[in-house]
The first five atom37 places (N, CA, C, CB, O) and aatype in JSON, in Angstrom:
{
  "aatype": [12, 6, 9, 0, 19, 13, 11, 18, 13, 11, 3, 7, 13, 18, 15, 13, 10, 13, 6, 3, 7, 10, 5, 12, 6, 13, 6, 6, 9, 8, 14, 11, 0, 10, 18, 11, 18, 2, 10, 2, 11, 3, 3, 15, 13, 19, 3, 11, 16, 13, 11, 10, 15, 18, 15, 6, 19, 14, 15, 15, 1, 3, 13, 3, 3, 19, 9, 18, 1, 9, 3, 1, 10, 6, 10, 19],
  "atom_mask": [
    [1, 1, 1, 1, 1],
    [1, 1, 1, 1, 1],
    [1, 1, 1, 1, 1],
    [1, 1, 1, 1, 1],
    [1, 1, 1, 1, 1],
    [1, 1, 1, 1, 1],
    [1, 1, 1, 1, 1],
    [1, 1, 1, 1, 1],
    [1, 1, 1, 1, 1],
    [1, 1, 1, 1, 1],
    [1, 1, 1, 1, 1],
    [1, 1, 1, 0, 1],
    [1, 1, 1, 1, 1],
    [1, 1, 1, 1, 1],
    [1, 1, 1, 1, 1],
    [1, 1, 1, 1, 1],
    [1, 1, 1, 1, 1],
    [1, 1, 1, 1, 1],
    [1, 1, 1, 1, 1],
    [1, 1, 1, 1, 1],
    [1, 1, 1, 0, 1],
    [1, 1, 1, 1, 1],
    [1, 1, 1, 1, 1],
    [1, 1, 1, 1, 1],
    [1, 1, 1, 1, 1],
    [1, 1, 1, 1, 1],
    [1, 1, 1, 1, 1],
    [1, 1, 1, 1, 1],
    [1, 1, 1, 1, 1],
    [1, 1, 1, 1, 1],
    [1, 1, 1, 1, 1],
    [1, 1, 1, 1, 1],
    [1, 1, 1, 1, 1],
    [1, 1, 1, 1, 1],
    [1, 1, 1, 1, 1],
    [1, 1, 1, 1, 1],
    [1, 1, 1, 1, 1],
    [1, 1, 1, 1, 1],
    [1, 1, 1, 1, 1],
    [1, 1, 1, 1, 1],
    [1, 1, 1, 1, 1],
    [1, 1, 1, 1, 1],
    [1, 1, 1, 1, 1],
    [1, 1, 1, 1, 1],
    [1, 1, 1, 1, 1],
    [1, 1, 1, 1, 1],
    [1, 1, 1, 1, 1],
    [1, 1, 1, 1, 1],
    [1, 1, 1, 1, 1],
    [1, 1, 1, 1, 1],
    [1, 1, 1, 1, 1],
    [1, 1, 1, 1, 1],
    [1, 1, 1, 1, 1],
    [1, 1, 1, 1, 1],
    [1, 1, 1, 1, 1],
    [1, 1, 1, 1, 1],
    [1, 1, 1, 1, 1],
    [1, 1, 1, 1, 1],
    [1, 1, 1, 1, 1],
    [1, 1, 1, 1, 1],
    [1, 1, 1, 1, 1],
    [1, 1, 1, 1, 1],
    [1, 1, 1, 1, 1],
    [1, 1, 1, 1, 1],
    [1, 1, 1, 1, 1],
    [1, 1, 1, 1, 1],
    [1, 1, 1, 1, 1],
    [1, 1, 1, 1, 1],
    [1, 1, 1, 1, 1],
    [1, 1, 1, 1, 1],
    [1, 1, 1, 1, 1],
    [1, 1, 1, 1, 1],
    [1, 1, 1, 1, 1],
    [1, 1, 1, 1, 1],
    [1, 1, 1, 1, 1],
    [1, 1, 1, 1, 1]
  ],
  "atom_positions": [
    [[0.79, -0.91, -0.23], [-0.15, 0.08, 0.02], [1.11, 1.21, 0.01], [-1.19, -0.14, 1.51], [2.27, 1.09, 0.41]],
    [[0.51, 2.2, -0.53], [1.11, 3.51, -0.62], [0.51, 4.67, 0.13], [1.15, 3.86, -1.94], [-0.7, 4.76, 0.34]],
    [[1.28, 5.45, 0.49], [0.69, 6.85, 1.33], [0.53, 8.03, 0.14], [1.99, 7.49, 2.72], [1.33, 8.34, -0.74]],
    [[-0.84, 8.58, 0.45], [-1.08, 9.55, -0.39], [-2.35, 10.47, 0.32], [-1.39, 8.88, -1.85], [-3.21, 10.06, 1.1]],
    [[-2.16, 11.82, -0.2], [-3.11, 12.52, 0.62], [-4.47, 12.88, -0.5], [-2.28, 14.0, 1.33], [-4.28, 13.19, -1.67]],
    [[-5.64, 12.77, 0.04], [-6.82, 13.01, -0.61], [-6.93, 14.55, -1.03], [-7.94, 12.55, 0.29], [-7.01, 15.39, -0.13]],
    [[-6.95, 14.9, -2.31], [-6.92, 16.42, -2.43], [-8.27, 16.73, -2.84], [-5.84, 17.02, -3.47], [-8.64, 17.85, -2.48]],
    [[-9.11, 16.05, -3.5], [-10.56, 16.38, -4.12], [-11.23, 15.34, -4.92], [-10.5, 17.56, -5.04], [-10.65, 14.39, -5.46]],
    [[-12.77, 15.65, -4.96], [-13.49, 14.58, -5.7], [-14.15, 15.56, -6.65], [-14.55, 13.56, -4.8], [-14.92, 16.4, -6.17]],
    [[-13.94, 15.53, -7.79], [-14.69, 16.31, -9.05], [-14.69, 15.82, -10.28], [-14.19, 17.56, -9.31], [-13.72, 15.42, -10.93]],
    [[-16.06, 15.85, -10.64], [-16.4, 15.28, -11.99], [-15.99, 13.92, -12.21], [-15.82, 16.06, -13.04], [-15.41, 13.49, -13.21]],
    [[-16.42, 13.15, -10.97], [-16.22, 11.71, -11.07], [-14.91, 11.28, -10.78], [0.0, 0.0, 0.0], [-14.64, 10.09, -10.93]],
    [[-14.14, 11.98, -10.43], [-12.65, 11.6, -10.18], [-12.05, 11.91, -8.8], [-11.77, 12.33, -11.19], [-12.07, 13.08, -8.43]],
    [[-11.6, 11.11, -8.12], [-10.79, 11.13, -6.83], [-9.36, 11.13, -6.99], [-11.11, 9.99, -6.0], [-8.7, 10.18, -7.4]],
    [[-8.88, 12.35, -6.61], [-7.45, 13.03, -6.74], [-6.7, 12.58, -5.32], [-7.57, 14.92, -6.91], [-7.19, 12.74, -4.2]],
    [[-5.64, 12.08, -5.58], [-4.51, 11.78, -4.36], [-3.11, 12.41, -4.78], [-4.26, 9.99, -4.1], [-2.71, 12.29, -5.93]],
    [[-2.44, 13.03, -3.92], [-1.01, 13.46, -4.18], [-0.38, 12.34, -3.35], [-0.59, 15.1, -3.69], [-0.79, 12.05, -2.22]],
    [[0.67, 11.7, -3.98], [1.68, 10.67, -3.38], [2.93, 11.54, -2.63], [2.33, 9.63, -4.71], [3.25, 12.7, -2.85]],
    [[3.43, 10.72, -1.81], [4.63, 11.09, -0.92], [5.63, 11.59, -2.34], [5.34, 9.53, 0.23], [6.12, 12.71, -2.25]],
    [[5.86, 10.95, -3.34], [6.75, 11.3, -4.4], [6.31, 12.55, -5.15], [6.86, 10.16, -5.34], [7.04, 12.92, -6.07]],
    [[5.28, 13.22, -4.9], [4.69, 14.4, -5.58], [4.09, 14.01, -6.7], [0.0, 0.0, 0.0], [3.91, 14.92, -7.52]],
    [[3.72, 12.98, -7.0], [3.01, 12.38, -8.21], [1.3, 12.47, -7.72], [3.64, 10.58, -8.51], [0.86, 11.87, -6.74]],
    [[0.54, 13.3, -8.56], [-0.83, 13.31, -8.26], [-1.69, 12.57, -9.36], [-1.25, 14.76, -8.08], [-1.56, 12.82, -10.56]],
    [[-2.52, 11.71, -8.9], [-3.32, 10.66, -9.7], [-4.66, 10.85, -9.41], [-2.96, 9.2, -9.4], [-5.16, 11.03, -8.29]],
    [[-5.27, 10.79, -10.62], [-6.68, 10.88, -10.52], [-7.41, 9.32, -10.52], [-7.16, 11.82, -11.79], [-6.96, 8.53, -11.35]],
    [[-8.31, 8.92, -9.79], [-8.9, 7.62, -9.86], [-10.27, 7.72, -10.44], [-8.93, 6.98, -8.52], [-10.94, 8.67, -10.03]],
    [[-10.87, 6.84, -11.39], [-12.05, 7.08, -11.99], [-12.99, 6.14, -11.06], [-12.02, 6.75, -13.62], [-14.16, 6.47, -10.92]],
    [[-12.52, 4.99, -10.43], [-13.41, 4.31, -9.6], [-12.75, 3.94, -8.29], [-13.94, 3.13, -10.3], [-11.54, 4.04, -8.1]],
    [[-13.69, 3.48, -7.34], [-13.25, 3.19, -5.94], [-14.36, 2.07, -5.49], [-13.24, 4.66, -4.92], [-15.59, 2.15, -5.57]],
    [[-13.46, 0.85, -4.94], [-14.23, 0.0, -4.26], [-15.37, 0.27, -3.84], [-13.75, -0.39, -3.41], [-15.28, 1.37, -3.28]],
    [[-16.59, -0.18, -3.8], [-17.65, 0.22, -2.81], [-17.5, -0.01, -1.48], [-18.79, -0.34, -3.09], [-18.16, 0.73, -0.74]],
    [[-16.63, -1.06, -0.83], [-16.34, -1.18, 0.64], [-15.48, 0.2, 1.08], [-15.42, -2.66, 0.94], [-15.64, 0.75, 2.17]],
    [[-14.62, 0.65, 0.14], [-13.77, 1.77, 0.51], [-14.64, 3.15, 0.52], [-12.52, 1.85, -0.55], [-14.49, 4.08, 1.31]],
    [[-15.52, 3.08, -0.46], [-16.38, 4.16, -0.5], [-17.53, 4.3, 0.49], [-16.88, 4.17, -1.71], [-18.09, 5.35, 0.81]],
    [[-17.76, 3.22, 0.87], [-18.74, 3.23, 2.13], [-18.07, 3.53, 3.45], [-19.45, 1.84, 2.3], [-18.75, 4.07, 4.32]],
    [[-16.97, 3.27, 3.67], [-16.28, 3.69, 4.84], [-15.79, 5.03, 4.79], [-15.22, 2.85, 5.12], [-15.89, 5.75, 5.79]],
    [[-15.19, 5.51, 3.55], [-14.85, 6.7, 3.3], [-15.69, 7.32, 2.3], [-13.59, 6.72, 3.0], [-15.6, 6.97, 1.12]],
    [[-16.59, 8.32, 2.71], [-17.36, 8.64, 1.58], [-16.83, 9.77, 0.92], [-18.72, 8.85, 1.91], [-17.41, 10.86, 1.03]],
    [[-15.84, 9.66, 0.28], [-15.19, 11.02, -0.3], [-15.48, 11.83, -1.42], [-14.06, 10.82, -0.57], [-14.8, 12.79, -1.8]],
    [[-16.66, 11.35, -1.99], [-17.46, 12.15, -2.78], [-18.61, 13.03, -2.17], [-17.99, 11.32, -3.69], [-19.21, 13.92, -2.77]],
    [[-18.79, 12.67, -1.0], [-19.84, 13.74, -0.56], [-19.3, 14.35, 0.9], [-21.47, 13.0, -0.39], [-19.94, 15.28, 1.39]],
    [[-18.33, 13.92, 1.47], [-17.66, 14.21, 2.87], [-16.29, 14.9, 2.52], [-17.4, 12.75, 3.83], [-15.28, 14.32, 2.12]],
    [[-16.47, 16.51, 2.79], [-15.14, 17.1, 2.54], [-14.49, 17.19, 3.89], [-15.21, 18.53, 1.8], [-13.6, 18.02, 4.08]],
    [[-14.85, 16.48, 4.73], [-13.82, 16.51, 5.91], [-12.56, 15.65, 5.78], [-14.51, 16.04, 7.19], [-11.66, 15.7, 6.62]],
    [[-12.52, 14.65, 4.41], [-11.33, 13.88, 4.35], [-10.51, 14.65, 3.18], [-11.64, 12.24, 4.05], [-9.55, 14.04, 2.71]],
    [[-10.75, 15.72, 2.75], [-10.0, 16.65, 2.12], [-8.62, 16.88, 2.89], [-10.83, 17.9, 2.0], [-8.74, 17.37, 4.01]],
    [[-7.45, 16.63, 2.51], [-6.35, 16.85, 2.99], [-5.77, 16.17, 3.88], [-6.33, 17.74, 3.3], [-4.74, 16.51, 4.46]],
    [[-6.55, 14.92, 4.08], [-6.42, 13.51, 5.01], [-5.45, 12.88, 4.46], [-7.67, 12.49, 5.08], [-5.41, 12.93, 3.23]],
    [[-4.4, 12.11, 5.16], [-3.63, 11.09, 4.47], [-4.22, 9.62, 4.67], [-2.16, 11.15, 4.99], [-4.77, 9.27, 5.72]],
    [[-4.1, 8.98, 3.81], [-4.56, 7.64, 3.48], [-3.34, 6.68, 3.08], [-5.61, 7.74, 2.31], [-2.26, 7.07, 2.63]],
    [[-3.72, 5.31, 3.31], [-2.65, 4.16, 2.73], [-3.86, 3.69, 1.62], [-1.98, 2.65, 4.1], [-5.06, 3.65, 1.91]],
    [[-3.43, 3.43, 0.59], [-4.22, 3.1, -0.33], [-3.42, 2.06, -1.54], [-4.77, 4.45, -0.82], [-2.21, 2.18, -1.73]],
    [[-4.08, 1.27, -2.16], [-3.78, 0.19, -3.13], [-4.65, 0.48, -4.33], [-4.05, -1.28, -2.55], [-5.84, 0.74, -4.24]],
    [[-4.09, 0.42, -5.26], [-4.82, 0.38, -6.64], [-4.61, -0.13, -7.85], [-4.96, 1.32, -6.98], [-3.42, -0.32, -8.1]],
    [[-5.33, -0.4, -8.64], [-5.06, -1.32, -9.83], [-5.53, -0.58, -11.24], [-5.93, -2.8, -9.6], [-6.51, 0.16, -11.32]],
    [[-4.75, -0.88, -12.2], [-5.06, -0.56, -13.75], [-6.23, -1.39, -14.47], [-3.71, -0.84, -14.61], [-6.11, -2.6, -14.66]],
    [[-7.35, -0.71, -14.86], [-8.12, -1.38, -15.42], [-8.53, -1.38, -16.8], [-8.89, -1.27, -14.83], [-8.5, -0.16, -16.98]],
    [[-8.94, -1.94, -18.06], [-9.17, -1.66, -19.21], [-10.31, -0.81, -19.35], [-9.24, -2.7, -19.87], [-11.36, -1.21, -18.84]],
    [[-10.29, 0.32, -19.97], [-11.47, 1.28, -20.09], [-12.67, 0.71, -20.85], [-11.02, 2.57, -20.82], [-12.37, 0.37, -22.0]],
    [[-13.95, 0.52, -20.51], [-14.98, 0.1, -21.22], [-15.17, 1.05, -22.41], [-16.15, -0.02, -20.36], [-15.88, 0.71, -23.36]],
    [[-14.64, 2.09, -22.38], [-15.07, 2.95, -23.66], [-13.87, 2.96, -24.6], [-15.5, 4.56, -23.27], [-14.07, 3.36, -25.74]],
    [[-12.64, 2.56, -24.26], [-11.56, 2.57, -25.25], [-10.62, 1.35, -24.95], [-10.75, 3.96, -25.19], [-10.06, 1.35, -23.85]],
    [[-10.48, 0.71, -25.47], [-9.74, -0.67, -25.11], [-8.18, -0.27, -25.07], [-10.04, -1.98, -26.35], [-7.34, -0.99, -24.54]],
    [[-7.92, 0.84, -25.63], [-6.42, 1.24, -25.7], [-6.22, 1.95, -24.42], [-5.99, 2.2, -27.0], [-5.05, 2.01, -24.03]],
    [[-7.05, 2.45, -23.78], [-7.0, 3.11, -22.66], [-7.38, 2.38, -20.92], [-7.91, 4.17, -23.09], [-8.17, 1.44, -20.79]],
    [[-6.83, 2.87, -20.04], [-6.78, 2.24, -18.77], [-7.45, 3.43, -17.92], [-5.21, 1.76, -18.3], [-7.42, 4.63, -18.19]],
    [[-8.1, 2.75, -16.74], [-8.55, 3.83, -15.69], [-7.95, 3.06, -14.59], [-10.3, 4.2, -15.52], [-7.7, 1.86, -14.59]],
    [[-7.71, 4.07, -13.46], [-7.32, 3.76, -12.11], [-8.45, 3.49, -11.16], [-6.53, 4.84, -11.59], [-9.41, 4.24, -10.99]],
    [[-8.28, 2.51, -10.65], [-9.46, 2.13, -9.6], [-8.62, 1.96, -8.09], [-10.36, 0.44, -10.13], [-7.59, 1.29, -7.95]],
    [[-9.3, 2.71, -7.02], [-8.92, 2.28, -5.97], [-9.5, 0.73, -5.22], [-9.16, 3.39, -5.29], [-10.67, 0.36, -5.24]],
    [[-8.45, 0.05, -4.63], [-8.86, -1.22, -4.26], [-9.15, -1.28, -2.87], [-7.91, -2.17, -4.59], [-10.14, -1.87, -2.41]],
    [[-8.11, -0.55, -2.04], [-8.12, -0.55, -0.68], [-7.85, 0.82, -0.08], [-7.2, -1.5, -0.22], [-7.0, 1.5, -0.66]],
    [[-8.42, 1.29, 0.92], [-8.3, 2.68, 1.45], [-8.26, 2.57, 2.92], [-9.47, 3.62, 0.99], [-9.16, 1.97, 3.51]],
    [[-7.24, 3.12, 3.56], [-7.19, 3.14, 4.98], [-6.86, 4.63, 5.3], [-6.11, 2.07, 5.57], [-5.99, 5.25, 4.69]],
    [[-7.68, 5.23, 6.43], [-6.99, 6.4, 6.97], [-5.74, 6.43, 7.74], [-7.79, 6.96, 7.7], [-5.63, 5.62, 8.66]],
    [[-4.97, 7.09, 7.54], [-3.61, 7.02, 8.41], [-3.97, 7.85, 9.79], [-2.16, 7.8, 7.52], [-3.12, 7.99, 10.67]]
  ]
}
């Protein structure tokens, strides 16, 4: 799992800033993680640090493209 700070949810994307300075946007989040941390509706998680794991999955819209999905999420 990697350490990252939740920055925002906008237009269906969850943005996280990683320790190495990389900012990534995730289009999907596992339902269990979203249930525990309602990032798309609860602004109190903005600028909070999380441990997360993610995967690349083929896009259903364009087979040459991938989307990033959060698989696990834990508040640090």
